[in-house]
N, C-alpha and C positions, 0 to 999 in steps of 0.2 A: 504494500499499499504506500502510495506516495503522498507527498505533501498536499497536492491538489484535492485528494479525496478528503483529507481531514479539514481542509479549508472549506470545502463545500458543505460538509456535515456541520461545521461550526456556523456557517452562514445560515443554514436551514434552522438550526437551533435558535439563532438570534431572530430570525424571521417569525418563529413561533412565539417568542417572548416579547416581541416589539409592542404589541398592543397592551401588554400587561405590565411593562416595566415601571410606569409611574405608580401603579398600585403596589407593586412589590417594593419599590423604594420607600413609599409612604408607610407601608406596614413595618419594614425594617426600622425606619426612623422612629415610628411610634413605639415599637417594642423597646428599642434602646432607651428612649426618653423615660418610659415608664419604669424600666428596670433600674436605670441610674437614679431616678427620683426615689425609688424605694430604698436603694442602697444608701443614698445620702441621708434619708430620713432615719434609717436605723443606725448609721455609724458616725455621723458628724455631731459633735457636741456643741460646737459654736453655731448659733442660729444664723449669724451673718454669713458664715462660710457655706452653710447648707443652702441658704437662699441664693447666694451667688452661683453656686454650682448648679442648682436647680434651674435658675434663670438661663444660665449659659447652655445647659443641655436642651432646654425647650426652644431657645431662640436660634441656636446654631446646632441642629439636631445631631448629626453623625459626628461632626468635628468636636462638639462639646462632649459627647460621650467618650470619644477617644482621648481627649485631653483629661477628662476626669479620671479615667483608668490609668493614664500615664502619670498624672501629677497629684490627683486628689486623694487617692487611696493611701493611707498611712501604713506602709508596710513595716516600718520600724516598730511602731506601737503594737501592731499585731504580732510580730515576732517576739517582742518582750512579753506580751501576754501569754504566748505559748510557752516560753521558757520559764516563767515564774508561776505558771498555773493560775493566772488571773489575778495574782496579788498586786500587780502593778497598778490596777485600777482601783484598789481599795483606798481608804482614807489615809492609811499609813504607808503610802507608796515608797517613801524613802527607806522605811524599815524593811519592806519587802525586797527592795533593791539590795540592801545590805545583806539580808539573809541569802539572797541569790549569789552575791559575790563572795561572801565569807560564811558558809553554812556551819562551820565548826564552832563559831562563837555563839554564846547565848545572849539574847537581848532581853533585858528586863526594863519595863517602863514603870517608873515610880511616879507619883503624883506630879501634876503640872507638866513641865517641858523637860524634865530630867530623864535621861536615858543612860542606863548602866550597861556597859558591854563587858562581859566576863568570859 
């Protein structure tokens, strides 16, 4: 089979999709916008950042979704959460970080802001 055979098959496939491509592009764009909006709503803590990403995704549909997945997803915090077992998100995040770095030391918190490391 030569190249002209594949080119003709490709052209036939494009001819079949030609009347439907605007609907296909709109469906993909809508799916990406809804998916990214849900992801932003679940994972962004800062309301301003969430509103900015949501606006970008809906105003510039495909490009906004690609930019969000490249720049907006915080992979460092997610990896830290995996390594510490979710302790990084607790109120005593610094203590969780210390436990992760130096697990052999015992941490005792006495009243107020005093922390004893033994």
